[in-house]
Residue frames relative to the residue before (quaternion, step in Angstrom):
aa qw qx qy qz dx dy dz
M 1.0000 0.0000 0.0000 0.0000 0.00 0.00 0.00
F 0.7480 0.3798 -0.2130 0.5009 3.57 1.02 -0.78
S 0.4857 0.6815 -0.4322 0.3360 3.58 1.27 0.04
R 0.7776 0.1996 -0.1145 0.5851 3.59 1.19 -0.53
P 0.4852 -0.6640 0.4809 0.3040 3.62 -0.88 0.85
L 0.5223 0.6643 -0.4019 0.3526 3.58 1.20 -0.54
Y 0.6466 0.5443 -0.3342 0.4171 3.59 0.94 -0.85
I 0.6960 0.4563 -0.2777 0.4799 3.58 0.86 -0.93
I 0.6420 0.5218 -0.3249 0.4583 3.57 0.99 -0.81
A 0.7101 0.4730 -0.2657 0.4488 3.58 0.86 -0.98
T 0.7190 0.4214 -0.2623 0.4865 3.60 1.09 -0.53
V 0.8151 0.2886 -0.1402 0.4823 3.57 0.44 -1.22
V 0.7180 0.4821 -0.2839 0.4142 3.58 0.62 -1.14
V 0.6671 0.5065 -0.3132 0.4477 3.60 0.83 -0.96
M 0.6741 0.4997 -0.3017 0.4526 3.58 0.91 -0.89
L 0.6532 0.5055 -0.3200 0.4641 3.58 0.97 -0.79
I 0.6266 0.5238 -0.3348 0.4700 3.59 1.05 -0.76
C 0.6546 0.5117 -0.3131 0.4600 3.59 0.95 -0.86
C 0.6309 0.5268 -0.3338 0.4616 3.59 1.00 -0.81
F 0.6713 0.4880 -0.2973 0.4720 3.58 0.88 -0.93
F 0.6563 0.5344 -0.3162 0.4286 3.58 0.92 -0.91
F 0.7438 0.4109 -0.2427 0.4680 3.59 0.71 -1.05
A 0.6236 0.5408 -0.3495 0.4434 3.59 1.09 -0.58
T 0.7249 0.4189 -0.2456 0.4885 3.60 1.10 -0.61
I 0.6698 0.5222 -0.3268 0.4147 3.60 0.92 -0.83
L 0.7736 0.2792 -0.1604 0.5458 3.60 1.12 -0.60
Q 0.2634 0.8122 -0.4936 0.1653 3.57 1.14 0.52
Q 0.6456 0.5071 -0.3355 0.4621 3.62 1.14 -0.45
G 0.5123 -0.6745 0.4034 0.3464 3.59 1.22 -0.22
V 0.7898 -0.0274 0.0486 0.6109 3.58 0.84 -1.00
P 0.5743 -0.5845 0.4295 0.3795 3.61 -1.10 0.56
E 0.0739 -0.7946 0.6025 0.0158 3.57 -1.03 0.81
R 0.8527 0.1493 -0.1328 0.4828 3.51 -1.34 0.59
M 0.1685 0.7957 -0.5566 0.1692 3.57 0.86 0.99
P 0.4707 -0.7122 0.4389 0.2803 3.62 -0.78 0.96
I 0.0212 0.7668 -0.6408 0.0326 3.53 -0.98 0.93
G 0.3365 -0.7377 0.5489 0.2035 3.56 -1.30 0.23
V 0.2007 -0.7524 0.6147 0.1251 3.55 -1.32 0.35
V 0.1512 -0.7412 0.6468 0.0969 3.54 -1.01 0.88
D 0.0577 -0.8241 0.5631 -0.0231 3.56 -0.11 1.33
L 0.0499 -0.8179 0.5729 -0.0209 3.56 -0.20 1.32
D 0.6141 0.5656 -0.3411 0.4321 3.58 1.28 -0.19
R 0.0448 -0.8575 0.5073 0.0727 3.56 1.03 -0.91
T 0.4268 0.6505 -0.5010 0.3791 3.54 0.75 1.13
T 0.7070 -0.4271 0.3339 0.4542 3.54 -1.33 0.04
T 0.6334 0.5443 -0.3274 0.4420 3.58 1.03 -0.77
S 0.6837 0.4746 -0.2935 0.4702 3.60 0.87 -0.92
R 0.6447 0.5049 -0.3285 0.4707 3.59 1.02 -0.72
N 0.6207 0.5331 -0.3380 0.4651 3.58 1.11 -0.65
I 0.6070 0.5423 -0.3495 0.4640 3.61 1.09 -0.69
I 0.6514 0.5094 -0.3104 0.4688 3.59 0.95 -0.89
H 0.6490 0.5199 -0.3126 0.4591 3.55 0.99 -0.90
Q 0.6677 0.4985 -0.3029 0.4626 3.59 0.95 -0.86
L 0.6123 0.5392 -0.3487 0.4613 3.59 1.07 -0.69
N 0.6727 0.4998 -0.2945 0.4593 3.58 0.95 -0.84
S 0.6463 0.5227 -0.3253 0.4508 3.59 1.18 -0.47
M 0.5557 0.6018 -0.3960 0.4149 3.60 1.27 -0.20
Q 0.5543 -0.6570 0.4152 0.2979 3.54 -1.09 0.79
M 0.7245 0.4958 -0.2537 0.4061 3.58 0.94 -0.89
V 0.8073 0.2353 -0.0970 0.5324 3.59 1.03 -0.71
E 0.1027 -0.7627 0.6347 0.0693 3.51 -1.35 0.35
V 0.3734 -0.7190 0.5409 0.2261 3.56 -0.83 0.99
T 0.0538 -0.8265 0.5599 -0.0207 3.55 -0.34 1.29
K 0.7768 0.2245 -0.1263 0.5747 3.59 1.20 -0.41
Q 0.0845 -0.7506 0.6537 0.0463 3.56 -0.91 1.03
C 0.1543 -0.8440 0.5132 0.0226 3.53 -0.18 1.37
H 0.4565 -0.6906 0.5005 0.2535 3.53 -1.26 0.52
S 0.8049 0.1106 -0.0535 0.5805 3.61 1.18 -0.32
Y 0.6462 -0.5128 0.4059 0.3933 3.50 -1.33 0.35
A 0.6383 0.5479 -0.3295 0.4288 3.59 0.96 -0.86
E 0.6506 0.5127 -0.3167 0.4622 3.58 0.98 -0.82
A 0.6724 0.4893 -0.2967 0.4694 3.59 0.94 -0.88
R 0.6420 0.5201 -0.3301 0.4564 3.58 0.99 -0.78
D 0.6282 0.5328 -0.3357 0.4570 3.57 1.01 -0.75
L 0.6522 0.4994 -0.3105 0.4783 3.60 0.98 -0.84
L 0.6411 0.5300 -0.3191 0.4542 3.57 1.06 -0.80
Q 0.6878 0.4827 -0.2817 0.4633 3.57 0.92 -0.89
R 0.6654 0.4870 -0.3034 0.4775 3.59 1.13 -0.58
G 0.4990 -0.6742 0.4155 0.3519 3.59 1.24 -0.24
D 0.4157 0.7093 -0.4758 0.3125 3.60 1.20 0.29
I 0.7711 0.1126 -0.0728 0.6224 3.58 1.19 -0.57
Y 0.4400 -0.7050 0.4952 0.2533 3.56 -1.21 0.50
G 0.7973 -0.0541 0.0399 0.5999 3.57 1.23 -0.27
F 0.0632 -0.7870 0.6090 0.0760 3.55 -1.28 0.19
I 0.2908 -0.7342 0.5930 0.1573 3.52 -1.31 0.47
V 0.2406 -0.7642 0.5859 0.1214 3.56 -1.02 0.86
I 0.1497 -0.7588 0.6309 0.0617 3.56 -0.75 1.15
P 0.3112 -0.8187 0.4476 0.1806 3.63 -0.25 1.21
H 0.6683 -0.4511 0.3992 0.4364 3.55 -1.37 0.12
N 0.8445 0.1545 -0.1338 0.4951 3.56 -1.19 0.70
F 0.2238 0.8053 -0.5224 0.1688 3.58 1.13 0.58
Y 0.6905 0.4742 -0.2949 0.4598 3.59 0.83 -0.94
N 0.6534 0.5213 -0.3275 0.4405 3.59 0.91 -0.85
E 0.6811 0.4664 -0.2937 0.4821 3.57 0.95 -0.86
L 0.6118 0.5438 -0.3449 0.4593 3.55 1.12 -0.67
A 0.6815 0.4767 -0.2847 0.4768 3.58 0.90 -0.91
G 0.7124 0.4382 -0.2513 0.4872 3.58 1.13 -0.67
L 0.4276 -0.7318 0.4340 0.3054 3.58 1.33 0.23
K 0.3819 0.7365 -0.4709 0.3001 3.58 0.98 0.88
R 0.4570 -0.7350 0.4118 0.2850 3.57 1.26 0.39
P 0.0135 0.8107 -0.5838 0.0409 3.62 0.42 1.14
K 0.3811 -0.7385 0.5207 0.1958 3.56 -1.19 0.59
L 0.1806 -0.7240 0.6565 0.1109 3.52 -1.06 0.92
S 0.1921 -0.8024 0.5585 0.0859 3.60 -0.67 1.10
V 0.1360 -0.7912 0.5954 0.0315 3.56 -0.89 1.05
Y 0.0531 -0.7900 0.6108 -0.0059 3.59 -0.91 0.97
T 0.0033 -0.7860 0.6181 -0.0101 3.58 -1.02 0.85
N 0.3818 -0.6964 0.5612 0.2331 3.54 -1.26 0.51
N 0.1954 -0.8357 0.5063 0.0839 3.57 -0.14 1.31
T 0.3576 0.6816 -0.5331 0.3512 3.56 1.19 0.42
Y 0.7124 0.3061 -0.1904 0.6021 3.56 1.16 -0.71
T 0.2594 -0.8479 0.4343 0.1586 3.55 0.34 1.33
V 0.7177 0.4512 -0.2747 0.4537 3.58 0.66 -1.07
A 0.6857 0.4837 -0.2914 0.4593 3.57 0.81 -1.00
A 0.6619 0.5087 -0.3139 0.4523 3.60 0.94 -0.85
N 0.6622 0.5021 -0.3124 0.4603 3.60 0.94 -0.84
M 0.6539 0.5005 -0.3186 0.4694 3.57 0.98 -0.80
A 0.6563 0.5019 -0.3103 0.4702 3.58 0.95 -0.87
Y 0.6414 0.5337 -0.3252 0.4449 3.57 0.98 -0.84
K 0.6623 0.5072 -0.3148 0.4528 3.59 0.93 -0.87
Q 0.6602 0.5018 -0.3139 0.4624 3.57 1.00 -0.78
L 0.6632 0.4910 -0.3033 0.4765 3.59 0.97 -0.84
L 0.6475 0.5086 -0.3203 0.4686 3.58 1.01 -0.78
M 0.6199 0.5377 -0.3387 0.4603 3.57 1.05 -0.76
M 0.6484 0.5123 -0.3240 0.4607 3.58 0.98 -0.83
C 0.6258 0.5312 -0.3387 0.4599 3.60 0.99 -0.78
N 0.6700 0.4884 -0.2992 0.4722 3.59 0.95 -0.84
L 0.6331 0.5288 -0.3348 0.4555 3.58 1.04 -0.72
V 0.6312 0.5219 -0.3291 0.4700 3.58 1.02 -0.80
S 0.6629 0.5018 -0.3029 0.4659 3.56 0.95 -0.89
G 0.6750 0.4968 -0.2976 0.4573 3.57 0.94 -0.87
A 0.6299 0.5369 -0.3389 0.4473 3.60 1.03 -0.74
L 0.6469 0.5101 -0.3197 0.4680 3.58 1.01 -0.81
Q 0.6578 0.5065 -0.3219 0.4552 3.59 0.89 -0.89
L 0.6279 0.5310 -0.3326 0.4617 3.57 1.01 -0.81
Q 0.6563 0.5131 -0.3118 0.4569 3.58 0.96 -0.87
V 0.6623 0.5058 -0.3067 0.4598 3.59 0.98 -0.85
F 0.7000 0.4789 -0.2843 0.4470 3.59 0.82 -0.96
T 0.6638 0.4731 -0.3182 0.4840 3.60 0.97 -0.73
G 0.6109 0.5672 -0.3427 0.4333 3.58 1.17 -0.55
I 0.7153 0.4092 -0.2583 0.5042 3.60 1.14 -0.52
G 0.7258 -0.4975 0.2257 0.4182 3.57 1.23 0.45
L 0.5319 0.6237 -0.4277 0.3810 3.62 1.20 -0.02
T 0.4758 -0.6307 0.5192 0.3259 3.53 -1.18 0.58
E 0.6670 -0.5173 0.3457 0.4098 3.57 -1.23 0.37
P 0.6429 0.5001 -0.3484 0.4639 3.69 0.92 -0.72
Q 0.6451 0.5101 -0.3277 0.4650 3.60 1.01 -0.80
A 0.6518 0.5145 -0.3149 0.4596 3.57 0.99 -0.84
M 0.6631 0.5032 -0.3088 0.4601 3.59 0.95 -0.86
A 0.6141 0.5444 -0.3502 0.4516 3.59 1.09 -0.62
L 0.6688 0.4640 -0.2994 0.4977 3.59 1.14 -0.56
I 0.6627 0.5062 -0.3081 0.4580 3.59 1.00 -0.81
Q 0.7989 0.0484 0.0153 0.5993 3.57 0.93 -0.97
P 0.1327 -0.8464 0.5115 0.0667 3.58 0.30 1.26
I 0.7628 0.2320 -0.1477 0.5853 3.59 1.13 -0.55
V 0.2035 -0.7727 0.5937 0.0954 3.56 -0.73 1.10
V 0.2164 -0.7914 0.5641 0.0931 3.57 -0.69 1.12
E 0.1421 -0.7616 0.6282 0.0721 3.55 -0.87 1.00
T 0.1666 -0.8051 0.5663 0.0578 3.56 -0.64 1.14
H 0.0217 -0.7794 0.6258 -0.0187 3.57 -0.82 1.05
Q 0.1545 -0.8096 0.5635 0.0557 3.58 -0.33 1.26
I 0.2859 -0.7788 0.5324 0.1680 3.56 -0.44 1.18
A 0.8319 0.2710 -0.2144 0.4343 3.52 -1.31 0.55
N 0.8091 0.0540 -0.0002 0.5852 3.61 0.93 -0.81
P 0.0538 -0.8750 0.4800 0.0338 3.59 0.65 1.09
K 0.7038 0.4559 -0.2666 0.4751 3.58 1.15 -0.56
S 0.3889 -0.7270 0.4686 0.3172 3.60 1.31 0.08
N 0.1933 0.8071 -0.5258 0.1863 3.55 1.00 0.89
Y 0.3770 -0.7614 0.4836 0.2105 3.57 -0.45 1.21
S 0.6398 0.5537 -0.3404 0.4101 3.57 0.98 -0.76
I 0.6056 0.5789 -0.3675 0.4039 3.61 1.07 -0.65
Y 0.7895 0.3098 -0.1919 0.4938 3.60 0.77 -0.90
L 0.6386 0.5038 -0.3493 0.4651 3.61 1.22 -0.17
I 0.7231 0.4455 -0.2651 0.4565 3.58 0.64 -1.12
G 0.6111 0.5924 -0.3487 0.3925 3.58 1.05 -0.75
T 0.7615 0.2921 -0.1890 0.5469 3.59 1.18 -0.41
I 0.5923 0.5805 -0.3765 0.4129 3.60 1.08 -0.57
L 0.6758 0.4957 -0.3104 0.4486 3.61 0.84 -0.90
P 0.6550 0.4596 -0.3339 0.4982 3.68 0.89 -0.69
G 0.6249 0.5383 -0.3460 0.4472 3.59 1.06 -0.66
I 0.6491 0.4908 -0.3089 0.4924 3.58 1.03 -0.81
L 0.6240 0.5285 -0.3377 0.4662 3.57 1.01 -0.78
G 0.6513 0.5171 -0.3124 0.4592 3.58 0.99 -0.83
L 0.6389 0.5147 -0.3238 0.4712 3.58 1.03 -0.77
I 0.6389 0.5114 -0.3201 0.4773 3.58 1.02 -0.78
I 0.6326 0.5324 -0.3276 0.4572 3.58 0.98 -0.85
L 0.6525 0.5269 -0.3177 0.4423 3.58 0.88 -0.94
T 0.7402 0.4437 -0.2519 0.4380 3.56 0.65 -1.12
T 0.6982 0.4646 -0.2966 0.4569 3.61 0.85 -0.86
T 0.6382 0.5147 -0.3353 0.4640 3.60 1.02 -0.71
I 0.6524 0.4988 -0.3133 0.4768 3.58 0.93 -0.87
F 0.6757 0.4980 -0.3002 0.4531 3.57 0.89 -0.90
S 0.6815 0.5062 -0.3073 0.4300 3.59 0.84 -0.95
I 0.6765 0.4433 -0.2927 0.5100 3.62 1.12 -0.57
G 0.6982 0.4954 -0.2814 0.4335 3.57 0.84 -0.97
I 0.6199 0.5654 -0.3545 0.4128 3.59 1.06 -0.66
E 0.5512 0.6018 -0.3956 0.4214 3.59 1.20 -0.45
M 0.7064 0.4268 -0.2563 0.5031 3.57 1.00 -0.83
K 0.6292 0.5373 -0.3446 0.4434 3.57 1.02 -0.72
D 0.7470 0.3685 -0.2067 0.5133 3.61 0.95 -0.86
K 0.4196 -0.7412 0.4347 0.2925 3.58 1.36 0.14
T 0.4568 0.6527 -0.4684 0.3821 3.55 0.97 0.95
S 0.3906 0.7552 -0.4629 0.2507 3.58 1.27 0.11
H 0.5758 0.5721 -0.3892 0.4355 3.62 1.13 -0.52
D 0.6657 0.4861 -0.2986 0.4810 3.58 0.94 -0.88
W 0.6155 0.5528 -0.3366 0.4497 3.55 1.06 -0.79
L 0.6907 0.4590 -0.2787 0.4844 3.60 0.87 -0.93
K 0.6227 0.5498 -0.3436 0.4380 3.57 1.03 -0.78
T 0.6250 0.5412 -0.3284 0.4567 3.58 1.04 -0.79
A 0.7271 0.3912 -0.2194 0.5198 3.57 1.15 -0.70
N 0.4932 -0.6805 0.4124 0.3517 3.61 1.26 0.38
G 0.7059 -0.4964 0.2548 0.4364 3.55 1.03 0.84
S 0.5820 0.5833 -0.3744 0.4253 3.63 1.23 0.07
M 0.3570 -0.7508 0.5165 0.2050 3.57 -0.58 1.14
P 0.6221 0.5240 -0.3734 0.4460 3.69 0.90 -0.67
V 0.6591 0.4898 -0.3114 0.4782 3.60 0.97 -0.83
A 0.6351 0.5320 -0.3268 0.4548 3.57 1.02 -0.83
L 0.6670 0.4985 -0.3032 0.4633 3.59 0.94 -0.87
I 0.6592 0.4993 -0.3205 0.4620 3.59 0.91 -0.88
G 0.6618 0.5081 -0.3072 0.4576 3.57 0.97 -0.84
K 0.6588 0.5071 -0.3015 0.4668 3.55 1.09 -0.74
I 0.7592 0.4353 -0.2046 0.4384 3.56 0.86 -1.04
F 0.6069 0.6305 -0.3672 0.3151 3.59 0.91 -0.88
P 0.6639 0.4905 -0.3456 0.4463 3.68 0.78 -0.82
Y 0.6449 0.5026 -0.3251 0.4752 3.57 1.04 -0.73
S 0.6002 0.5702 -0.3621 0.4283 3.59 1.03 -0.75
V 0.6432 0.5238 -0.3185 0.4588 3.55 0.96 -0.89
I 0.6607 0.5057 -0.3051 0.4634 3.59 0.93 -0.91
Y 0.6789 0.4975 -0.2983 0.4501 3.58 0.87 -0.95
I 0.6507 0.5071 -0.3260 0.4617 3.58 0.96 -0.81
I 0.6377 0.5105 -0.3284 0.4742 3.60 0.98 -0.79
L 0.6500 0.5048 -0.3174 0.4711 3.59 0.96 -0.85
G 0.6547 0.5158 -0.3157 0.4535 3.59 0.96 -0.83
I 0.6534 0.4943 -0.3138 0.4798 3.58 0.98 -0.83
C 0.6155 0.5296 -0.3450 0.4708 3.60 1.07 -0.69
C 0.6338 0.5226 -0.3291 0.4657 3.59 1.01 -0.78
N 0.6676 0.4912 -0.3035 0.4700 3.58 0.92 -0.89
T 0.6386 0.5173 -0.3277 0.4660 3.57 1.00 -0.78
L 0.6321 0.5299 -0.3269 0.4613 3.56 1.01 -0.80
M 0.7147 0.4657 -0.2667 0.4485 3.57 0.85 -0.98
Y 0.8139 0.3351 -0.1474 0.4513 3.57 0.69 -1.12
K 0.7378 0.3778 -0.2376 0.5064 3.59 1.18 -0.39
V 0.7398 0.3865 -0.2236 0.5033 3.58 0.98 -0.85
L 0.7609 0.3453 -0.1879 0.5161 3.58 0.78 -1.06
D 0.3694 -0.7794 0.4449 0.2413 3.58 1.34 -0.04
F 0.1814 0.7658 -0.5852 0.1954 3.58 0.82 0.98
P 0.5521 -0.6266 0.4209 0.3542 3.61 -1.06 0.61
V 0.0535 -0.7432 0.6654 0.0454 3.55 -1.16 0.72
A 0.1482 -0.8322 0.5309 0.0606 3.54 0.09 1.30
G 0.7519 0.3628 -0.1944 0.5150 3.58 1.13 -0.65
S 0.7731 -0.3382 0.2842 0.4551 3.53 -0.98 -0.96
F 0.3828 -0.7085 0.5490 0.2240 3.55 -0.81 1.02
F 0.6041 0.5566 -0.3513 0.4493 3.58 1.11 -0.64
A 0.6492 0.5090 -0.3187 0.4668 3.60 0.98 -0.82
M 0.6210 0.5279 -0.3368 0.4714 3.57 1.07 -0.73
S 0.6739 0.4956 -0.2995 0.4589 3.59 0.92 -0.86
M 0.6570 0.4998 -0.3143 0.4687 3.60 0.97 -0.79
S 0.6499 0.4994 -0.3232 0.4731 3.58 0.98 -0.77
L 0.6116 0.5401 -0.3494 0.4606 3.59 1.11 -0.62
L 0.6232 0.5339 -0.3347 0.4631 3.58 1.01 -0.81
I 0.6845 0.4673 -0.2848 0.4817 3.60 0.89 -0.92
Y 0.6071 0.5555 -0.3467 0.4502 3.58 1.08 -0.70
V 0.6312 0.5258 -0.3263 0.4675 3.59 0.99 -0.84
C 0.6728 0.4895 -0.2962 0.4691 3.59 0.89 -0.94
A 0.6442 0.5271 -0.3238 0.4499 3.60 1.00 -0.81
M 0.6680 0.4869 -0.3092 0.4702 3.59 0.93 -0.82
Q 0.6314 0.5108 -0.3387 0.4750 3.59 1.03 -0.66
A 0.6253 0.5321 -0.3352 0.4620 3.57 1.06 -0.74
V 0.6349 0.5158 -0.3286 0.4721 3.59 0.98 -0.80
A 0.6439 0.5241 -0.3207 0.4559 3.59 0.98 -0.84
V 0.6473 0.5039 -0.3173 0.4758 3.59 0.98 -0.83
L 0.6295 0.5368 -0.3311 0.4538 3.58 1.01 -0.79
I 0.6736 0.5003 -0.3010 0.4532 3.58 0.91 -0.90
I 0.7036 0.4397 -0.2798 0.4830 3.61 0.81 -0.93
G 0.6202 0.5370 -0.3469 0.4545 3.60 1.16 -0.49
L 0.6813 0.4626 -0.2814 0.4927 3.56 1.02 -0.78
L 0.7872 0.1633 -0.0662 0.5909 3.57 1.06 -0.78
P 0.0618 -0.8586 0.5082 0.0276 3.62 0.36 1.20
S 0.4932 0.5631 -0.4869 0.4502 3.53 0.72 1.18
V 0.4412 -0.7433 0.4240 0.2704 3.56 -0.43 1.19
R 0.6407 0.5340 -0.3363 0.4373 3.60 0.99 -0.73
T 0.6981 0.4606 -0.2694 0.4774 3.57 0.84 -1.01
A 0.6729 0.5060 -0.3000 0.4484 3.57 0.89 -0.94
L 0.6343 0.5202 -0.3377 0.4616 3.60 1.01 -0.72
S 0.6376 0.5287 -0.3269 0.4550 3.57 1.00 -0.80
I 0.6758 0.4767 -0.2863 0.4838 3.58 0.92 -0.94
G 0.6587 0.5213 -0.3100 0.4453 3.58 0.95 -0.85
A 0.6543 0.4996 -0.3120 0.4743 3.56 0.98 -0.84
L 0.6378 0.5188 -0.3247 0.4675 3.59 1.00 -0.79
Y 0.6521 0.5133 -0.3065 0.4662 3.57 0.93 -0.91
G 0.6799 0.5037 -0.2909 0.4465 3.57 0.91 -0.92
M 0.6712 0.4832 -0.3005 0.4751 3.58 1.02 -0.76
L 0.6277 0.5346 -0.3409 0.4517 3.60 1.03 -0.72
A 0.5702 0.6183 -0.3825 0.3825 3.58 1.11 -0.62
F 0.6093 0.5624 -0.3616 0.4263 3.61 1.04 -0.68
S 0.7181 0.4208 -0.2444 0.4975 3.59 1.01 -0.78
M 0.7413 0.4531 -0.2330 0.4369 3.56 0.91 -0.93
S 0.5735 0.6193 -0.3893 0.3687 3.60 1.15 -0.33
G 0.5297 -0.6857 0.3719 0.3330 3.58 1.21 -0.33
F 0.5963 0.5914 -0.3893 0.3782 3.62 1.13 -0.10
T 0.6849 0.4135 -0.3021 0.5184 3.61 1.19 -0.30
Y 0.7671 0.0585 -0.0326 0.6380 3.56 1.10 -0.74
P 0.4539 -0.7353 0.4156 0.2840 3.63 -0.47 1.13
A 0.5192 -0.6643 0.4479 0.2974 3.55 -0.93 0.95
M 0.6296 0.5614 -0.3411 0.4149 3.58 1.03 -0.72
A 0.6816 0.4681 -0.2893 0.4823 3.60 1.21 -0.42
M 0.5291 0.6323 -0.4127 0.3872 3.60 1.27 -0.10
L 0.6036 -0.5084 0.4510 0.4169 3.55 -1.30 0.25
P 0.6337 -0.5735 0.3440 0.3888 3.63 -0.99 0.74
A 0.6425 0.5339 -0.3380 0.4335 3.62 0.95 -0.80
F 0.6991 0.4425 -0.2683 0.4934 3.58 0.98 -0.82
R 0.5955 0.5789 -0.3662 0.4197 3.57 1.08 -0.68
S 0.6569 0.5068 -0.3141 0.4615 3.59 1.01 -0.76
L 0.6299 0.5482 -0.3398 0.4327 3.60 1.12 -0.56
T 0.5342 0.6466 -0.4091 0.3594 3.60 1.15 -0.45
W 0.6273 0.5602 -0.3405 0.4204 3.60 1.13 -0.59
L 0.5937 0.5832 -0.3651 0.4172 3.61 1.22 -0.23
F 0.6770 0.4754 -0.2786 0.4879 3.60 1.26 -0.17
P 0.4290 -0.7094 0.4912 0.2672 3.65 -0.63 1.04
L 0.5824 0.5871 -0.3831 0.4116 3.61 1.11 -0.57
T 0.5749 0.5823 -0.3741 0.4364 3.60 1.12 -0.61
H 0.7184 0.4441 -0.2535 0.4715 3.56 0.83 -0.99
Y 0.6172 0.5135 -0.3558 0.4783 3.58 1.06 -0.63
Y 0.6159 0.5434 -0.3415 0.4569 3.60 1.05 -0.74
H 0.6459 0.5127 -0.3261 0.4622 3.60 0.98 -0.78
V 0.6295 0.5125 -0.3289 0.4827 3.58 1.05 -0.75
Y 0.6417 0.5359 -0.3202 0.4456 3.57 0.95 -0.90
V 0.6676 0.4937 -0.3034 0.4674 3.59 0.89 -0.94
N 0.7070 0.4789 -0.2758 0.4414 3.57 0.85 -0.97
E 0.7593 0.3941 -0.2142 0.4715 3.58 0.86 -0.93
A 0.7522 0.4080 -0.2348 0.4611 3.58 0.75 -1.02
L 0.7960 0.3485 -0.1642 0.4669 3.58 0.89 -0.90
L 0.8321 0.2900 -0.1167 0.4582 3.58 0.74 -1.03
N 0.1894 -0.7735 0.5661 0.2128 3.61 1.07 -0.72
G 0.1828 0.8297 -0.4996 0.1689 3.52 0.91 1.02
P 0.7653 -0.3478 0.2547 0.4780 3.58 -1.30 -0.20
V 0.6092 -0.5965 0.3833 0.3553 3.56 -1.11 0.69
E 0.6132 0.5625 -0.3671 0.4157 3.62 1.06 -0.61
N 0.6022 0.5595 -0.3579 0.4430 3.59 1.17 -0.47
T 0.6667 0.4365 -0.2939 0.5279 3.56 1.30 -0.24
V 0.6538 0.5406 -0.3161 0.4246 3.57 0.96 -0.87
L 0.6673 0.5250 -0.3182 0.4216 3.60 0.86 -0.92
P 0.6715 0.4672 -0.3297 0.4713 3.67 0.80 -0.79
I 0.6221 0.5297 -0.3498 0.4582 3.60 1.05 -0.68
I 0.6325 0.5187 -0.3309 0.4705 3.60 1.02 -0.76
Y 0.6438 0.5186 -0.3246 0.4596 3.58 0.97 -0.83
M 0.6477 0.4978 -0.3268 0.4753 3.61 1.01 -0.74
L 0.6337 0.5280 -0.3315 0.4580 3.59 1.03 -0.71
L 0.6028 0.5676 -0.3544 0.4346 3.59 1.12 -0.63
A 0.5840 0.5902 -0.3713 0.4157 3.60 1.18 -0.49
L 0.5977 0.5777 -0.3623 0.4217 3.59 1.23 -0.33
I 0.6039 0.6109 -0.3505 0.3732 3.61 1.19 -0.38
P 0.6648 0.5416 -0.3470 0.3798 3.69 0.68 -0.93
P 0.6364 0.5364 -0.3708 0.4120 3.70 0.87 -0.67
L 0.5573 0.6220 -0.3948 0.3829 3.59 1.15 -0.48
F 0.6923 0.4968 -0.2742 0.4458 3.57 1.13 -0.66
I 0.7162 0.4145 -0.2680 0.4934 3.60 1.19 -0.14
V 0.3575 0.7479 -0.4921 0.2658 3.60 1.26 0.20
K 0.6580 0.5065 -0.3173 0.4581 3.61 0.94 -0.86
R 0.6433 0.5206 -0.3266 0.4566 3.58 0.98 -0.82
L 0.6637 0.4914 -0.3004 0.4773 3.58 0.98 -0.88
H 0.6160 0.5414 -0.3356 0.4636 3.59 1.08 -0.73
Y 0.6516 0.5133 -0.3087 0.4655 3.56 0.97 -0.88
A 0.6576 0.5054 -0.3080 0.4661 3.57 0.94 -0.87
A 0.6652 0.5010 -0.3098 0.4588 3.60 0.97 -0.80
E 0.6712 0.5045 -0.3002 0.4526 3.58 1.02 -0.77
H 0.7782 0.3436 -0.1620 0.5001 3.56 0.96 -0.92
L 0.3767 -0.7502 0.4728 0.2679 3.58 1.30 0.20
N 0.1321 0.8386 -0.5082 0.1449 3.51 1.00 1.02
Y 0.3742 0.7136 -0.4984 0.3197 3.56 0.42 1.23
P 0.4828 -0.6818 0.4520 0.3127 3.63 -0.80 0.90
T 0.3726 -0.7461 0.5134 0.2022 3.58 -0.99 0.85
K 0.7348 0.3436 -0.2223 0.5409 3.61 1.22 -0.24
């Protein structure tokens, strides 16, 4: 492990850099003061008031006041702004004449989160303008303000977001991204550390050290890394739940135990891959692909329930999926204990398949079954 700096860099250094990066880039929790543009073709007190109200919102900031739609679209396509609103000619006159003028909103959905946030803020402003006009009309015909509001908004919706009331992006992103990165590191380093024995033709010495027993050789190879990965995982949990003050509605101990099993499950998957494909180059490629797919297939970026049935069933092949379920149940919801036990059992099942390829890996190690070209 200490013979090459690559091992320490790939295990400890990379993970620490990722922890620092995600802890700082999302430290505010949600994006704020995202740049947007306004095309004010009306140039009245009403349109200027709309711009002023947009600037008073927490999420967006009007950084560009454009003279035409073409200019605003160019800024949007270049990524200088995430969205813009067009206030048409004669907007105030049509508004006063009850002719239903149109406010047009454009966003660049290449930047999904920023565009959605900007869109919600711009849409909210459009609704506020509409509501202000209705209030003015109803009070003008003699209704009191409470009576007018009852007509404008007959049903008042109270929203209570459980587990993440502040819509903090870092809580639901970092809580799974960091374990996902740890899993990717586990896959690649475990595959490399085993495959390099055959690539460098040192597998005979490796087996000799284990008295010819491949299970002993694998345990001896993997165990020191397991200790490092578990320590790194506990450091990640400590950073999230103790330093960054992420919510832990359930048991921190259950989260730590599930992390330990998750580490073992990812190592088991790595052993399975290098056992089936005892070529370090090929196995690393497959392992990296598997590790990257886990981010999409685990369900925290795109919900599994919205996937096609064939793909939804594949989500169970990724230990990150089950760790994510434990995270949601323990850290966010404090749900029933069976919602934690079942994902842990599924992760433990990942330890079984490598048992069937031990003989194949032993054969490859003995015969140095590695391509020379």
